[in-house]
N, C-alpha and C positions, 0 to 999 in steps of 0.2 A: 522270532527272524524274520519272517514276512513283515509284520508291521515296519520294522526298520528300513529294510528292502522299501518299501513303498515311500516313505518317510521322505529317505534319500532320494527317490526317483522322483516324485512329485516338487520337492525342493529345488533340482536340478534342474527341471522341464522350467519351473518359475523363475527361475533366478536368469537361466537362457533367452526366456521370452523379454525377461525386464530389457536387461542388459539390449537386446537386438530392439527394441522399443522405443528404450531410452535416445541409441542412437539416431532415430526418426526421428522423436519428436522434440527436444531435447532444441537443437539447432531449430525447429519449424517455431517452436515459443519464443526461442532467443532475438531470433528476426522481428517477428511482430512485438516484444518486449523494446527490441531498440527502435524499430518505427515508431511504437509508441511515444519513447522516448523523447525522440528527434522532433515531433509532433507537439508534445508537451510543453517541450524545454527551448522550441524553434528554435532548432539548431541545424546545422548539415547535417545528412546523412556519414558522412564521413569521420565528423566531430563524437557524432554517438557511437559510431563502430570503435571510435577511439576508446570510448567508453566500454566497453564491453566488459572487461575483467568486474567492474561494479556492478554489472546489470545480470551476470553467471549467476549469481546466490537465487534472482530472481527470478527468473529463469526457470532452474530448476526445480524451487518452491511451488512453480505452479505447475510443471510440468509433471510431477510426482502421482499427484493422486489419479489424474488419467490413466497413468502410464499402470499403475496399480490395477484400476479397472482393467484397461487392455489385457492386459497378461492373462489374468484369470479368466475371461473370457476364452481367451485362445486356448490356455491349458483343458480347463475342466470341459469346455465344447467341444475339443478334439476328444479327449478321451473319455468321454460319454458317447461322440457319434461312432468314435471305432472298439466301442462296447469295452472297454477296459474297466472302464465303472463295475460293467454287468458282471466280467471276470473275477473282478474282485468280490463282489457280493455273492459269488457261486463259491468261493472259497471260505465264504461262512465272516468275513472279515466285514465288519460296518463300512459304510462310506465315510464314514466319521473319521477314520485316520487319514482320508485324502486333506481335508478342509484346515486338520488341526495347524500344520506346518506352513501353509500359506499363513494361516492368520497371526502365527509368531513371527514370521518374514513382515509381513505387511503390517504387523505392531510396530517392527525395530525400525521398516521406511519411514513411518510416524514421527518417530523420536529424531533421523535424521533431517527428515521435513521440519519439524519445532524447530530444530537447531539452522536452519538455510533462513528459515521466515527471521529468528534474530539477526541472523548474518546479514540479510538483503537489510530490512528496517533501521538499522542500526549505520552500520559498516559501507554497506552500499549506498543506501542513501548519501548520507554524508560524504563517500569518495566520489558519487555522481555530482555532488553539490558542488563539490571544492573543486572538480575539474572543469564543470560549465561556469564557474566565476573567476577560475585563474584561465579560460580559454575566451572569458564574455565580451572578450573586443572584438575575437572573429567573430563572436557572436551575434553581433549587432550589425558588425558590418558586412557578414553573410546575408541577415534579414535586409538590410537599407539594400545592397547590391540586390536583393532578388526579387523583395515587394515594395522597396521603398518606402517601407515605414517598421518600423521597430517595436513592441509594446511588452511593458511586463512589469508588474505591479500597478504605482500610482504615475507611470511616466511612460510617455508615446512618443516616438521621433521620428518625425515625418523628413522627407528630403526629395531634391530635383532627380538629384545624383551625387556620386561620391568620387573623387581623385585620392586614391588610397586612402589615409586617415583623415582626409580634408571632407565633410559636408558642403555638398553647394546649395544652397536655400533652406536652409535647413529649418524644420518649424519644431520646435518641443514643447509638449502640454503636459503639467504636471499637476496632480490633485492634489488638493487640500490634507493633510494628515486626519486631522481630523473630524473634518466636512468634504469626502468627495466629491459631492456639488460644485464644490469651489474650486475654479481652476485658475493658474498660474500660465499664461502662453508667451512661450517666450521667439523672436522671430530674427533669421541673420541672414545676411548675405553670403555668409562660410564661417566656419568652425572646425576647429580640430577637437576628435576625440582620443581622452587620455583614460584609461582604465588601470585602476589602481587595485587589485585583487585583496592584497594583504591588507589594506587600509579596509576594503569594503566600499570604493566611490566609483562612482564614473564623474569623469570630468572634461565638460564642453568650455572647451576656449572659444569663446565668439566673436567677431568684429563688427562693432557697432550694432549691439542687437536692440531690438526693440521688446519691450515688456509689456504685457496689456493684460490687465486684471478688472476685473466689473467695470468694463467698456472706457477704460483709464489705458492711454496708453504714455510711456515713459520709453524715450530714446538715451541710449546710455553710450557716448562716442568712446571708441578705442576698444580695448580688448579687456573681455570682461568673462572673469572662469564658472560656469554654473558647476554648482558639485552637486550630485543626487548620490545615495546610497544604492549600492547593488543588491537588490532582492535576493534572500535567503542566505547572505554573507554571513561569516561567523560573528562576525563585528554587530550586524542586529539581530542577533538572536539574545534578549536578554532573559527568555525563558525556554530552556527547549521543550520542544515538542513531544510529548508523552511517546506517541507513535514510534519517535525516530531514539528512542533509550535502549539500550540491551534489556535483558530482564532482570541481570543481576544489578543494574540498577535503578529498577522500580523502586526497592523498600526503600533505599534511601532519601531520593525524593520524593515517595509519600508521606516520611517521618517530617522532612521538611514541610510539607502543601499543609498536612495537618495541623502543626506549629504555626504557619502560618493566618490557618483560616481560624486556629482559637486566639490569635492576637488580633486579627481583625474584628471576630464578634467583641473581643474584650472591650479595643478601642471605641466602637460604635454603642456599645453599650456606657460606658464611662462618657461621652458626649452627649449621648440620648440623658441619663441621668443629672448633669449640668447643664442642661438646657431647661431641664422640668423643674431643679430646683431654684432656679433664676426665673422659671415663669416665661422663658423665652420661647412660648410654643409656636409663634412661625418658624422658627428655625429649622422645627422638627420634620416641617412640611416644605423645606425648600431644595432649587436645584443641588446642594449637596449632596443632602440623603442620597438622593435617586445615585448618583456617582457612587456614594459608597456602598449603596447596595447591588448597583453593577458590578461593583469589585468584587465583591462576597462571592454575586453568582460565577461571576467568571472563575473564582479559586475554585469553588466547588463544582465547577466543569470541570474541569482540568485536574482535580480530585477524582472523578467519575471516569474520566480518561487513562490514569494511570492506574485505577484499579482494574480497567477493563484488557489494558495491553497483555500481561501472560494468561488470562484465560482466552485471548482472542488466540494468541499464537497456539497455543496448545489444541486449540479446539481446529485452528486452518491447519496442522499441522497433522491431526490422525482422522482429518477427510479420506488420505488414504486408507488407514482401516475400514472404513465408513464403507467406502465405494466398492472394498474387495469382498464386505461380508455380502452386500448386495447383489453384485456380480459372480459369485459361486453358484450359488441354488440359484440362477437364472439361465446360466451357462448350462448347466447341468439340467437344468429343466428344458433345455431349446433342442441339446444333442443335434447339435451342428457344429462341422469346420469352416462354415460362415463366420468366421468371427468379425466379420462387419458389421451381420445383424445382431450378434448378441452385443456386443459392444452400442451400438444405436439403441435396442431396447433398452438397456440401464442408462446408458449415457442422456436419452432426452428428459426421461421421468425426474434425473439429480435436474438440469438446466430448468426445467419448468417448476420444480417443487423443493429441491434442496437449495440450490443457492438464493432464491428469494428469501425463504425463511432466514436463510443464515444471514442475507442483508439487513431483512427488518429487523431482528430480535440484534443484531450487531447498530444498528442505526437507534434503536430507544435504549441499550447498553449505554451508548455515546452521551446521549442526553439523560442520562440515570433515570428514566420510568423502568427500567427492568435491573436486576439482579446482574452482575458481571458473568456469571456462570449462565446466565439465560442466552449466550452467545452458543453454547454447545445446545441449543433446543435440535438443530437440523442432525447433527450428529448422532445424539443419541435416538431420535425418530430413526434414522436410516440405519444405526446397530439393530436396534429392537424390532427394524421390520425385515434386516437382515437375520439376524437369529433364528427369527420365528420361522421363516423359509428356508434356514439351514436344518432345523430341529424336524421338519416336515419332509424334507427331504433325506435324515437321515433313517425317518423308519419307515418313508417308500419302497417298495422292492423294486 
């Protein structure tokens, strides 16, 4: 009977502190996420605030691991400091009775975190991108009013001033799609800005523009419509980025990618065989083969990214469990109600050890030099170390 009472007591304490911590952590993380989004997308804070519904899953997924760590530090630090753990041991009950309910709860929180990661990477990303594209005219005009210039993708716009949607002395610099070193510069006395988010285009209606390319100036009298693609628009996505797919979509995309790679290899083999049979050995070393090899390398790289999506999201979600397993024995060992000390004692090593290992293995998995499940390395190390500390703590008097 007593273990059941203890289980309910520990679960209630964990849930209570978890909810209180979430009410404090999540708004702070959400503020940081909104600020970062405003800076990365170069949009006004007001526009970023309007995109909050799409950013909530990201803020929650970022918040849950530190919330779990903070909660176990508060709960078990207080129980140890107020001798509740000693009283339980005096009753002949092993301390492990206290661990397992929290481990089960953090396991469930980890599953929720995986779901939030999936929602954020797909629905959250696409929702934010659609919102920014729908408000793209305001995004551009706001940046031009504030900084006098706007840069996104391979297009940069500079102006002396703006009057409504009219640009005064605009200068548009566009990089070549295939060679970023080559640019086209367009100057005009004034121009009008027209954004078509559904078509994924930006139109600048320039009056008497002057085109400058390779040192040559070309005047174009009258009005000219200059059209550019909106970066990250729906129409600009010929191949879906694996990082922004739902996990339920991964298998079908992997099958298509494997079939595409096989077709590429078969096509390359046929072409090479024809060139060998005809004795056209020079054709085997020309620039065309560099393009084919680059295309195959890009396809293999995308397949490696597809293979990484599911392990990465599960590993990110189970950081909740890993942090809790580390935090419980340290909080019990410190025996302090000063939860900030226990939290700092746990979180500092996580910052300098756990996250660098996670980022290193993640980059290696993206490049295909490490198996996709190598992204679990930091979690396995943390859970393994925590399990050893928990075992020692359960055996200590």
